[in-house]
Backbone atoms as SQL, in Angstrom:
CREATE TABLE atoms (id INTEGER PRIMARY KEY, chain TEXT, resi INTEGER, resn TEXT, atom TEXT, x REAL, y REAL, z REAL);
INSERT INTO atoms VALUES
  (1, 'A', 1, 'MET', 'N', 0.948, -1.167, 0.031),
  (2, 'A', 1, 'MET', 'CA', 0.133, 0.191, 0.051),
  (3, 'A', 1, 'MET', 'C', 0.646, 1.094, 0.118),
  (4, 'A', 2, 'ARG', 'N', 0.547, 2.343, -0.571),
  (5, 'A', 2, 'ARG', 'CA', 1.200, 3.529, -0.731),
  (6, 'A', 2, 'ARG', 'C', -0.179, 4.744, -0.784),
  (7, 'A', 3, 'THR', 'N', 0.629, 5.447, -0.086),
  (8, 'A', 3, 'THR', 'CA', -0.572, 7.079, 0.059),
  (9, 'A', 3, 'THR', 'C', 0.099, 7.858, -1.111),
  (10, 'A', 4, 'CYS', 'N', -1.217, 8.479, -1.634),
  (11, 'A', 4, 'CYS', 'CA', -1.448, 9.460, -2.749),
  (12, 'A', 4, 'CYS', 'C', -0.805, 10.849, -1.899),
  (13, 'A', 5, 'ALA', 'N', 0.547, 11.226, -2.581),
  (14, 'A', 5, 'ALA', 'CA', 1.078, 12.486, -2.164),
  (15, 'A', 5, 'ALA', 'C', -0.288, 13.720, -2.050),
  (16, 'A', 6, 'GLY', 'N', -1.222, 13.563, -2.895),
  (17, 'A', 6, 'GLY', 'CA', -2.074, 14.964, -3.333),
  (18, 'A', 6, 'GLY', 'C', -3.452, 14.389, -2.022),
  (19, 'A', 7, 'CYS', 'N', -4.082, 13.214, -2.073),
  (20, 'A', 7, 'CYS', 'CA', -5.050, 13.488, -1.238),
  (21, 'A', 7, 'CYS', 'C', -5.373, 12.253, -0.472),
  (22, 'A', 8, 'ARG', 'N', -4.044, 11.671, -0.148),
  (23, 'A', 8, 'ARG', 'CA', -3.207, 10.909, 1.421),
  (24, 'A', 8, 'ARG', 'C', -4.288, 9.558, 1.355),
  (25, 'A', 9, 'ARG', 'N', -4.979, 9.404, 0.065),
  (26, 'A', 9, 'ARG', 'CA', -5.892, 8.050, 0.386),
  (27, 'A', 9, 'ARG', 'C', -4.814, 7.203, 0.396),
  (28, 'A', 10, 'ARG', 'N', -4.783, 6.054, 0.788),
  (29, 'A', 10, 'ARG', 'CA', -3.913, 4.755, 0.519),
  (30, 'A', 10, 'ARG', 'C', -4.754, 3.801, -0.221),
  (31, 'A', 11, 'LYS', 'N', -3.773, 3.220, -1.120),
  (32, 'A', 11, 'LYS', 'CA', -3.780, 2.170, -2.145),
  (33, 'A', 11, 'LYS', 'C', -2.982, 1.439, -2.564),
  (34, 'A', 12, 'PRO', 'N', -3.456, 0.474, -3.374),
  (35, 'A', 12, 'PRO', 'CA', -2.385, -0.620, -3.744),
  (36, 'A', 12, 'PRO', 'C', -1.710, 0.352, -4.671),
  (37, 'A', 13, 'GLN', 'N', -0.122, -0.320, -4.348),
  (38, 'A', 13, 'GLN', 'CA', 1.062, 0.044, -5.641),
  (39, 'A', 13, 'GLN', 'C', 0.538, 0.666, -6.845),
  (40, 'A', 14, 'HIS', 'N', 0.245, -0.751, -7.268),
  (41, 'A', 14, 'HIS', 'CA', 0.031, -0.625, -8.749),
  (42, 'A', 14, 'HIS', 'C', -1.565, 0.192, -9.557),
  (43, 'A', 15, 'GLU', 'N', -2.155, 0.649, -8.354),
  (44, 'A', 15, 'GLU', 'CA', -3.098, 2.231, -9.028),
  (45, 'A', 15, 'GLU', 'C', -2.863, 3.163, -8.971),
  (46, 'A', 16, 'LEU', 'N', -1.910, 3.529, -8.289),
  (47, 'A', 16, 'LEU', 'CA', -1.249, 4.326, -8.305),
  (48, 'A', 16, 'LEU', 'C', -0.274, 4.911, -9.298),
  (49, 'A', 17, 'LEU', 'N', 0.004, 6.842, -9.837),
  (50, 'A', 17, 'LEU', 'CA', 1.300, 6.910, -10.595),
  (51, 'A', 17, 'LEU', 'C', 2.466, 7.408, -9.633),
  (52, 'A', 18, 'ARG', 'N', 3.575, 7.055, -10.355),
  (53, 'A', 18, 'ARG', 'CA', 4.885, 7.203, -10.099),
  (54, 'A', 18, 'ARG', 'C', 5.702, 8.103, -10.276),
  (55, 'A', 19, 'PHE', 'N', 6.389, 9.151, -9.498),
  (56, 'A', 19, 'PHE', 'CA', 7.265, 10.424, -9.277),
  (57, 'A', 19, 'PHE', 'C', 8.425, 9.921, -9.043),
  (58, 'A', 20, 'VAL', 'N', 9.388, 10.401, -9.742),
  (59, 'A', 20, 'VAL', 'CA', 10.871, 10.204, -9.483),
  (60, 'A', 20, 'VAL', 'C', 11.546, 11.605, -9.654),
  (61, 'A', 21, 'ALA', 'N', 12.806, 11.839, -9.066),
  (62, 'A', 21, 'ALA', 'CA', 12.839, 12.990, -8.753),
  (63, 'A', 21, 'ALA', 'C', 14.934, 12.773, -8.697),
  (64, 'A', 22, 'PRO', 'N', 14.888, 12.165, -10.151),
  (65, 'A', 22, 'PRO', 'CA', 16.914, 12.037, -10.076),
  (66, 'A', 22, 'PRO', 'C', 17.061, 13.788, -10.392),
  (67, 'A', 23, 'GLY', 'N', 18.182, 14.195, -9.785),
  (68, 'A', 23, 'GLY', 'CA', 19.077, 15.515, -10.110),
  (69, 'A', 23, 'GLY', 'C', 17.951, 16.415, -9.238),
  (70, 'A', 24, 'LEU', 'N', 17.074, 16.199, -8.795),
  (71, 'A', 24, 'LEU', 'CA', 15.644, 16.909, -8.290),
  (72, 'A', 24, 'LEU', 'C', 14.603, 17.491, -9.084),
  (73, 'A', 25, 'ALA', 'N', 14.953, 16.895, -10.498),
  (74, 'A', 25, 'ALA', 'CA', 14.016, 17.386, -11.737),
  (75, 'A', 25, 'ALA', 'C', 13.081, 16.227, -11.466),
  (76, 'A', 26, 'LEU', 'N', 12.004, 16.544, -11.268),
  (77, 'A', 26, 'LEU', 'CA', 10.538, 15.873, -10.990),
  (78, 'A', 26, 'LEU', 'C', 10.031, 15.341, -12.526),
  (79, 'A', 27, 'GLN', 'N', 9.729, 14.032, -12.293),
  (80, 'A', 27, 'GLN', 'CA', 9.446, 13.152, -13.587),
  (81, 'A', 27, 'GLN', 'C', 8.534, 12.318, -13.499),
  (82, 'A', 28, 'VAL', 'N', 7.273, 12.224, -14.142),
  (83, 'A', 28, 'VAL', 'CA', 6.549, 10.558, -13.738),
  (84, 'A', 28, 'VAL', 'C', 7.465, 9.539, -14.847),
  (85, 'A', 29, 'ASP', 'N', 7.269, 8.079, -13.842),
  (86, 'A', 29, 'ASP', 'CA', 7.564, 7.083, -13.958),
  (87, 'A', 29, 'ASP', 'C', 6.629, 5.945, -13.747),
  (88, 'A', 30, 'PRO', 'N', 5.684, 5.970, -15.470),
  (89, 'A', 30, 'PRO', 'CA', 4.450, 5.160, -14.999),
  (90, 'A', 30, 'PRO', 'C', 4.897, 3.838, -15.026),
  (91, 'A', 31, 'LEU', 'N', 5.779, 3.354, -15.746),
  (92, 'A', 31, 'LEU', 'CA', 6.048, 2.174, -15.881),
  (93, 'A', 31, 'LEU', 'C', 6.942, 1.430, -14.680),
  (94, 'A', 32, 'ARG', 'N', 7.119, 2.572, -13.860),
  (95, 'A', 32, 'ARG', 'CA', 8.070, 2.230, -12.557),
  (96, 'A', 32, 'ARG', 'C', 9.642, 1.665, -13.397),
  (97, 'A', 33, 'GLY', 'N', 10.151, 2.158, -14.312),
  (98, 'A', 33, 'GLY', 'CA', 11.666, 1.793, -14.780),
  (99, 'A', 33, 'GLY', 'C', 12.806, 2.032, -13.660),
  (100, 'A', 34, 'CYS', 'N', 12.285, 3.479, -13.194),
  (101, 'A', 34, 'CYS', 'CA', 13.505, 4.449, -12.845),
  (102, 'A', 34, 'CYS', 'C', 13.667, 3.669, -11.206),
  (103, 'A', 35, 'GLY', 'N', 14.963, 3.245, -10.815),
  (104, 'A', 35, 'GLY', 'CA', 15.136, 3.191, -9.527),
  (105, 'A', 35, 'GLY', 'C', 15.647, 4.523, -8.469),
  (106, 'A', 36, 'GLY', 'N', 15.369, 3.990, -7.592),
  (107, 'A', 36, 'GLY', 'CA', 15.516, 5.197, -6.188),
  (108, 'A', 36, 'GLY', 'C', 13.898, 5.512, -5.719),
  (109, 'A', 37, 'ARG', 'N', 14.187, 6.565, -5.212),
  (110, 'A', 37, 'ARG', 'CA', 12.919, 7.004, -3.755),
  (111, 'A', 37, 'ARG', 'C', 11.892, 7.502, -5.172),
  (112, 'A', 38, 'GLY', 'N', 10.647, 7.020, -5.103),
  (113, 'A', 38, 'GLY', 'CA', 9.419, 7.359, -5.529),
  (114, 'A', 38, 'GLY', 'C', 8.253, 7.941, -4.716),
  (115, 'A', 39, 'VAL', 'N', 7.296, 9.051, -5.147),
  (116, 'A', 39, 'VAL', 'CA', 6.463, 9.367, -4.474),
  (117, 'A', 39, 'VAL', 'C', 5.132, 8.823, -5.449),
  (118, 'A', 40, 'TYR', 'N', 4.239, 8.782, -5.003),
  (119, 'A', 40, 'TYR', 'CA', 3.162, 8.159, -5.352),
  (120, 'A', 40, 'TYR', 'C', 2.041, 8.969, -5.264),
  (121, 'A', 41, 'THR', 'N', 0.953, 9.296, -6.596),
  (122, 'A', 41, 'THR', 'CA', -0.488, 10.237, -6.459),
  (123, 'A', 41, 'THR', 'C', -1.233, 9.410, -7.044),
  (124, 'A', 42, 'CYS', 'N', -2.601, 9.451, -6.728),
  (125, 'A', 42, 'CYS', 'CA', -3.933, 8.878, -7.893),
  (126, 'A', 42, 'CYS', 'C', -3.682, 9.601, -8.995),
  (127, 'A', 43, 'PRO', 'N', -3.824, 8.488, -9.921),
  (128, 'A', 43, 'PRO', 'CA', -3.813, 9.363, -11.473),
  (129, 'A', 43, 'PRO', 'C', -5.051, 10.084, -12.060),
  (130, 'A', 44, 'ARG', 'N', -4.873, 11.289, -10.788),
  (131, 'A', 44, 'ARG', 'CA', -6.082, 11.660, -11.738),
  (132, 'A', 44, 'ARG', 'C', -5.350, 13.206, -11.487),
  (133, 'A', 45, 'PRO', 'N', -5.961, 14.332, -12.276),
  (134, 'A', 45, 'PRO', 'CA', -4.944, 15.775, -12.261),
  (135, 'A', 45, 'PRO', 'C', -4.994, 16.236, -11.217),
  (136, 'A', 46, 'GLU', 'N', -6.370, 16.170, -10.419),
  (137, 'A', 46, 'GLU', 'CA', -6.200, 17.184, -9.135),
  (138, 'A', 46, 'GLU', 'C', -5.159, 16.384, -7.946),
  (139, 'A', 47, 'CYS', 'N', -5.113, 15.364, -8.003),
  (140, 'A', 47, 'CYS', 'CA', -4.272, 15.200, -7.196),
  (141, 'A', 47, 'CYS', 'C', -2.747, 15.370, -7.270),
  (142, 'A', 48, 'VAL', 'N', -2.435, 14.920, -8.868),
  (143, 'A', 48, 'VAL', 'CA', -1.255, 15.682, -9.025),
  (144, 'A', 48, 'VAL', 'C', -0.734, 16.906, -8.767),
  (145, 'A', 49, 'SER', 'N', -1.742, 18.121, -8.925),
  (146, 'A', 49, 'SER', 'CA', -1.896, 19.852, -8.568),
  (147, 'A', 49, 'SER', 'C', -2.028, 19.800, -6.967),
  (148, 'A', 50, 'ARG', 'N', -2.824, 19.033, -6.221),
  (149, 'A', 50, 'ARG', 'CA', -2.656, 19.125, -5.294),
  (150, 'A', 50, 'ARG', 'C', -1.260, 18.751, -4.645),
  (151, 'A', 51, 'ALA', 'N', -0.487, 17.912, -4.768),
  (152, 'A', 51, 'ALA', 'CA', 0.728, 17.149, -4.425),
  (153, 'A', 51, 'ALA', 'C', 1.842, 18.462, -4.519),
  (154, 'A', 52, 'SER', 'N', 1.491, 18.773, -5.560),
  (155, 'A', 52, 'SER', 'CA', 2.762, 19.681, -6.185),
  (156, 'A', 52, 'SER', 'C', 2.184, 21.197, -5.010),
  (157, 'A', 53, 'GLN', 'N', 1.024, 21.622, -5.113),
  (158, 'A', 53, 'GLN', 'CA', 1.018, 22.864, -4.312),
  (159, 'A', 53, 'GLN', 'C', 1.334, 22.937, -2.940),
  (160, 'A', 54, 'ARG', 'N', 0.556, 21.751, -2.816),
  (161, 'A', 54, 'ARG', 'CA', 0.728, 21.622, -1.104),
  (162, 'A', 54, 'ARG', 'C', 2.009, 20.833, -0.103),
  (163, 'A', 55, 'GLY', 'N', 3.045, 20.555, -0.983),
  (164, 'A', 55, 'GLY', 'CA', 4.114, 20.295, -1.165),
  (165, 'A', 55, 'GLY', 'C', 4.541, 18.525, -0.810),
  (166, 'A', 56, 'GLY', 'N', 3.763, 18.099, -1.388),
  (167, 'A', 56, 'GLY', 'CA', 3.703, 16.953, -1.083),
  (168, 'A', 56, 'GLY', 'C', 4.674, 15.833, -1.844),
  (169, 'A', 57, 'PHE', 'N', 5.153, 16.558, -2.724),
  (170, 'A', 57, 'PHE', 'CA', 6.325, 15.881, -3.476),
  (171, 'A', 57, 'PHE', 'C', 7.688, 16.123, -2.757),
  (172, 'A', 58, 'SER', 'N', 7.631, 17.728, -2.701),
  (173, 'A', 58, 'SER', 'CA', 8.723, 18.305, -1.226),
  (174, 'A', 58, 'SER', 'C', 8.852, 16.922, -0.219),
  (175, 'A', 59, 'ARG', 'N', 7.769, 16.970, 0.249),
  (176, 'A', 59, 'ARG', 'CA', 7.858, 16.153, 1.636),
  (177, 'A', 59, 'ARG', 'C', 8.336, 14.882, 1.295),
  (178, 'A', 60, 'GLY', 'N', 7.830, 14.097, -0.129),
  (179, 'A', 60, 'GLY', 'CA', 8.151, 12.678, 0.002),
  (180, 'A', 60, 'GLY', 'C', 9.521, 12.390, -0.580),
  (181, 'A', 61, 'PHE', 'N', 9.801, 13.685, -1.156),
  (182, 'A', 61, 'PHE', 'CA', 11.638, 13.520, -1.727),
  (183, 'A', 61, 'PHE', 'C', 12.183, 13.931, -0.391),
  (184, 'A', 62, 'ARG', 'N', 11.664, 14.915, 0.756),
  (185, 'A', 62, 'ARG', 'CA', 13.012, 15.332, 1.762),
  (186, 'A', 62, 'ARG', 'C', 13.445, 15.967, 1.286),
  (187, 'A', 63, 'SER', 'N', 12.928, 17.307, 0.293),
  (188, 'A', 63, 'SER', 'CA', 13.894, 18.174, -0.326),
  (189, 'A', 63, 'SER', 'C', 13.157, 19.046, -1.132),
  (190, 'A', 64, 'SER', 'N', 13.503, 20.216, -1.350),
  (191, 'A', 64, 'SER', 'CA', 12.558, 21.508, -1.570),
  (192, 'A', 64, 'SER', 'C', 12.295, 21.230, -3.443),
  (193, 'A', 65, 'LEU', 'N', 11.246, 21.146, -4.017),
  (194, 'A', 65, 'LEU', 'CA', 11.244, 21.264, -5.463),
  (195, 'A', 65, 'LEU', 'C', 10.010, 22.232, -5.725),
  (196, 'A', 66, 'ARG', 'N', 10.705, 22.736, -6.596),
  (197, 'A', 66, 'ARG', 'CA', 9.462, 23.669, -7.275),
  (198, 'A', 66, 'ARG', 'C', 9.320, 23.199, -8.818),
  (199, 'A', 67, 'VAL', 'N', 7.648, 22.901, -8.279),
  (200, 'A', 67, 'VAL', 'CA', 6.871, 22.468, -9.749),
  (201, 'A', 67, 'VAL', 'C', 6.257, 23.116, -9.980),
  (202, 'A', 68, 'ASP', 'N', 5.989, 23.178, -11.442),
  (203, 'A', 68, 'ASP', 'CA', 4.910, 24.370, -12.466),
  (204, 'A', 68, 'ASP', 'C', 3.675, 23.184, -12.783),
  (205, 'A', 69, 'ASP', 'N', 3.018, 23.227, -12.226),
  (206, 'A', 69, 'ASP', 'CA', 1.649, 22.502, -12.267),
  (207, 'A', 69, 'ASP', 'C', 1.441, 22.243, -13.754),
  (208, 'A', 70, 'ARG', 'N', 0.912, 23.320, -14.522),
  (209, 'A', 70, 'ARG', 'CA', 0.665, 22.987, -15.911),
  (210, 'A', 70, 'ARG', 'C', 1.603, 22.224, -16.418),
  (211, 'A', 71, 'ALA', 'N', 2.994, 22.737, -16.205),
  (212, 'A', 71, 'ALA', 'CA', 4.054, 22.336, -17.461),
  (213, 'A', 71, 'ALA', 'C', 3.846, 20.484, -16.744),
  (214, 'A', 72, 'LEU', 'N', 3.950, 20.432, -14.824),
  (215, 'A', 72, 'LEU', 'CA', 3.987, 18.765, -15.226),
  (216, 'A', 72, 'LEU', 'C', 2.849, 18.079, -15.616),
  (217, 'A', 73, 'LEU', 'N', 1.325, 18.290, -15.512),
  (218, 'A', 73, 'LEU', 'CA', 0.629, 17.940, -16.122),
  (219, 'A', 73, 'LEU', 'C', 0.884, 17.685, -17.566),
  (220, 'A', 74, 'ASP', 'N', 1.225, 18.709, -18.207),
  (221, 'A', 74, 'ASP', 'CA', 1.191, 18.504, -19.689),
  (222, 'A', 74, 'ASP', 'C', 2.407, 16.901, -19.825),
  (223, 'A', 75, 'ASP', 'N', 3.339, 17.067, -18.944),
  (224, 'A', 75, 'ASP', 'CA', 4.582, 16.682, -19.075),
  (225, 'A', 75, 'ASP', 'C', 3.716, 14.611, -18.610),
  (226, 'A', 76, 'VAL', 'N', 3.228, 14.736, -18.056),
  (227, 'A', 76, 'VAL', 'CA', 2.356, 13.317, -17.441),
  (228, 'A', 76, 'VAL', 'C', 1.612, 12.999, -18.627),
  (229, 'A', 77, 'ARG', 'N', 1.087, 13.483, -19.302),
  (230, 'A', 77, 'ARG', 'CA', 0.420, 13.209, -20.736),
  (231, 'A', 77, 'ARG', 'C', 1.146, 12.952, -21.752),
  (232, 'A', 78, 'GLY', 'N', 2.483, 13.456, -22.128),
  (233, 'A', 78, 'GLY', 'CA', 2.844, 13.122, -22.962),
  (234, 'A', 78, 'GLY', 'C', 4.006, 11.913, -22.630),
  (235, 'A', 79, 'VAL', 'N', 4.072, 11.496, -21.219),
  (236, 'A', 79, 'VAL', 'CA', 4.814, 10.713, -20.798),
  (237, 'A', 79, 'VAL', 'C', 3.739, 9.314, -20.967),
  (238, 'A', 80, 'LEU', 'N', 2.819, 9.596, -20.805),
  (239, 'A', 80, 'LEU', 'CA', 1.706, 8.146, -20.627),
  (240, 'A', 80, 'LEU', 'C', 1.492, 8.370, -21.913),
  (241, 'A', 81, 'SER', 'N', 1.319, 9.177, -23.009),
  (242, 'A', 81, 'SER', 'CA', 1.188, 8.769, -24.245),
  (243, 'A', 81, 'SER', 'C', 2.622, 8.109, -25.106),
  (244, 'A', 82, 'GLY', 'N', 3.807, 8.382, -24.709),
  (245, 'A', 82, 'GLY', 'CA', 4.738, 8.003, -24.984),
  (246, 'A', 82, 'GLY', 'C', 4.729, 6.376, -24.244),
  (247, 'A', 83, 'SER', 'N', 4.791, 6.391, -23.315),
  (248, 'A', 83, 'SER', 'CA', 4.252, 4.841, -22.961),
  (249, 'A', 83, 'SER', 'C', 3.914, 3.990, -23.220),
  (250, 'A', 84, 'ILE', 'N', 2.120, 4.210, -23.662),
  (251, 'A', 84, 'ILE', 'CA', 1.401, 3.376, -24.645),
  (252, 'A', 84, 'ILE', 'C', 1.919, 3.107, -25.994),
  (253, 'A', 85, 'ALA', 'N', 2.496, 3.985, -26.940),
  (254, 'A', 85, 'ALA', 'CA', 3.003, 4.115, -27.451),
  (255, 'A', 85, 'ALA', 'C', 4.101, 2.730, -28.054),
  (256, 'A', 86, 'ALA', 'N', 5.040, 2.926, -26.849),
  (257, 'A', 86, 'ALA', 'CA', 6.282, 1.853, -26.508),
  (258, 'A', 86, 'ALA', 'C', 5.732, 0.222, -26.365),
  (259, 'A', 87, 'LEU', 'N', 4.664, 0.633, -25.251),
  (260, 'A', 87, 'LEU', 'CA', 4.090, -0.812, -25.080),
  (261, 'A', 87, 'LEU', 'C', 3.620, -1.420, -26.063),
  (262, 'A', 88, 'ARG', 'N', 2.342, -0.537, -26.783),
  (263, 'A', 88, 'ARG', 'CA', 1.959, -0.834, -28.031),
  (264, 'A', 88, 'ARG', 'C', 3.125, -1.770, -29.287),
  (265, 'A', 89, 'ALA', 'N', 3.992, -1.239, -29.430),
  (266, 'A', 89, 'ALA', 'CA', 5.084, -1.747, -30.259),
  (267, 'A', 89, 'ALA', 'C', 5.622, -3.098, -29.826),
  (268, 'A', 90, 'GLN', 'N', 5.541, -2.721, -28.796),
  (269, 'A', 90, 'GLN', 'CA', 6.217, -4.418, -27.845),
  (270, 'A', 90, 'GLN', 'C', 5.085, -4.923, -27.858),
  (271, 'A', 91, 'LEU', 'N', 4.109, -5.020, -28.008),
  (272, 'A', 91, 'LEU', 'CA', 3.200, -5.951, -27.632),
  (273, 'A', 91, 'LEU', 'C', 3.206, -6.878, -29.511),
  (274, 'A', 92, 'ASP', 'N', 3.087, -5.590, -29.963),
  (275, 'A', 92, 'ASP', 'CA', 2.571, -6.121, -31.856),
  (276, 'A', 92, 'ASP', 'C', 3.968, -7.059, -31.749),
  (277, 'A', 93, 'ALA', 'N', 5.250, -6.886, -31.743),
  (278, 'A', 93, 'ALA', 'CA', 6.231, -7.391, -31.684),
  (279, 'A', 93, 'ALA', 'C', 6.429, -8.647, -31.545),
  (280, 'A', 94, 'ASP', 'N', 5.661, -8.521, -30.167),
  (281, 'A', 94, 'ASP', 'CA', 5.496, -10.394, -29.659),
  (282, 'A', 94, 'ASP', 'C', 4.573, -10.887, -29.506),
  (283, 'A', 95, 'GLY', 'N', 3.467, -10.434, -31.143),
  (284, 'A', 95, 'GLY', 'CA', 2.517, -10.601, -31.439),
  (285, 'A', 95, 'GLY', 'C', 0.836, -10.919, -30.066),
  (286, 'A', 96, 'ARG', 'N', 1.194, -9.913, -29.307),
  (287, 'A', 96, 'ARG', 'CA', 0.246, -9.820, -28.183),
  (288, 'A', 96, 'ARG', 'C', -0.755, -8.730, -28.568),
  (289, 'A', 97, 'GLU', 'N', -1.794, -8.753, -28.155),
  (290, 'A', 97, 'GLU', 'CA', -2.659, -7.584, -28.446),
  (291, 'A', 97, 'GLU', 'C', -2.964, -6.790, -27.355),
  (292, 'A', 98, 'ASP', 'N', -2.897, -7.072, -25.941),
  (293, 'A', 98, 'ASP', 'CA', -3.665, -6.552, -24.733),
  (294, 'A', 98, 'ASP', 'C', -2.841, -6.527, -23.696),
  (295, 'A', 99, 'THR', 'N', -2.652, -6.258, -22.604),
  (296, 'A', 99, 'THR', 'CA', -2.203, -6.591, -21.018),
  (297, 'A', 99, 'THR', 'C', -2.831, -5.315, -20.017),
  (298, 'A', 100, 'GLU', 'N', -2.692, -5.912, -18.842),
  (299, 'A', 100, 'GLU', 'CA', -3.340, -5.508, -18.122),
  (300, 'A', 100, 'GLU', 'C', -2.697, -3.852, -17.924),
  (301, 'A', 101, 'THR', 'N', -1.560, -3.752, -18.237),
  (302, 'A', 101, 'THR', 'CA', -1.020, -2.923, -18.372),
  (303, 'A', 101, 'THR', 'C', -1.092, -1.505, -18.877),
  (304, 'A', 102, 'LEU', 'N', -1.204, -2.208, -20.241),
  (305, 'A', 102, 'LEU', 'CA', -1.949, -1.220, -21.603),
  (306, 'A', 102, 'LEU', 'C', -3.017, -0.606, -20.816),
  (307, 'A', 103, 'ARG', 'N', -3.797, -1.566, -20.551),
  (308, 'A', 103, 'ARG', 'CA', -5.099, -0.914, -20.256),
  (309, 'A', 103, 'ARG', 'C', -5.289, 0.304, -18.764),
  (310, 'A', 104, 'GLY', 'N', -4.369, -0.237, -18.086),
  (311, 'A', 104, 'GLY', 'CA', -4.198, 0.697, -16.978),
  (312, 'A', 104, 'GLY', 'C', -3.765, 1.614, -17.323),
  (313, 'A', 105, 'LEU', 'N', -2.445, 2.158, -18.271),
  (314, 'A', 105, 'LEU', 'CA', -2.110, 3.265, -18.828),
  (315, 'A', 105, 'LEU', 'C', -3.237, 3.794, -19.948),
  (316, 'A', 106, 'LEU', 'N', -3.969, 3.568, -20.264),
  (317, 'A', 106, 'LEU', 'CA', -4.755, 4.249, -21.439),
  (318, 'A', 106, 'LEU', 'C', -5.634, 4.677, -20.673),
  (319, 'A', 107, 'ALA', 'N', -6.533, 3.770, -19.290),
  (320, 'A', 107, 'ALA', 'CA', -7.412, 4.900, -18.263),
  (321, 'A', 107, 'ALA', 'C', -6.813, 5.966, -17.522),
  (322, 'A', 108, 'TRP', 'N', -5.387, 5.590, -17.226),
  (323, 'A', 108, 'TRP', 'CA', -4.564, 7.082, -16.909),
  (324, 'A', 108, 'TRP', 'C', -4.449, 8.024, -17.754),
  (325, 'A', 109, 'ARG', 'N', -4.356, 7.960, -18.880),
  (326, 'A', 109, 'ARG', 'CA', -4.172, 8.703, -20.002),
  (327, 'A', 109, 'ARG', 'C', -5.531, 9.870, -19.946),
  (328, 'A', 110, 'ALA', 'N', -6.784, 8.785, -20.588),
  (329, 'A', 110, 'ALA', 'CA', -7.931, 9.654, -20.381),
  (330, 'A', 110, 'ALA', 'C', -8.106, 10.251, -19.116),
  (331, 'A', 111, 'ALA', 'N', -7.768, 9.911, -17.966),
  (332, 'A', 111, 'ALA', 'CA', -8.152, 10.474, -16.774),
  (333, 'A', 111, 'ALA', 'C', -7.399, 12.068, -16.770),
  (334, 'A', 112, 'PHE', 'N', -6.480, 12.090, -17.309),
  (335, 'A', 112, 'PHE', 'CA', -5.455, 13.660, -18.088),
  (336, 'A', 112, 'PHE', 'C', -6.139, 14.021, -18.983),
  (337, 'A', 113, 'ASP', 'N', -6.700, 13.570, -20.038),
  (338, 'A', 113, 'ASP', 'CA', -7.122, 14.214, -21.334),
  (339, 'A', 113, 'ASP', 'C', -8.381, 14.815, -20.771),
  (340, 'A', 114, 'GLN', 'N', -9.010, 14.738, -20.249),
  (341, 'A', 114, 'GLN', 'CA', -10.504, 14.935, -19.375),
  (342, 'A', 114, 'GLN', 'C', -10.512, 16.564, -19.261),
  (343, 'A', 115, 'ARG', 'N', -9.160, 16.934, -18.662),
  (344, 'A', 115, 'ARG', 'CA', -8.768, 18.073, -17.725),
  (345, 'A', 115, 'ARG', 'C', -8.926, 18.836, -18.963);
């Protein structure tokens, strides 16, 4: 279980969007491929914005981070789209059509596209 840095709800890790801050540059890690400390939010724009505005990311990384909400939300949308494209290409190469991971990424992107 992990706690959302925005709304503070506890949820299973696989239901939350992971952020990392290598070199104190905040970035989204939807496929959890980056090592190191991670901070989690619900996959909703409101939770990501709340985490940046109320210091959830700074608290989670134990460091002062300045985060531009609009740029971060745009980055999340772009990274999710890129991750979806890469995963689809891998699935095509493997001869598979769908996975739970792909469905999850598509749902997360839809949540961010509604905003």
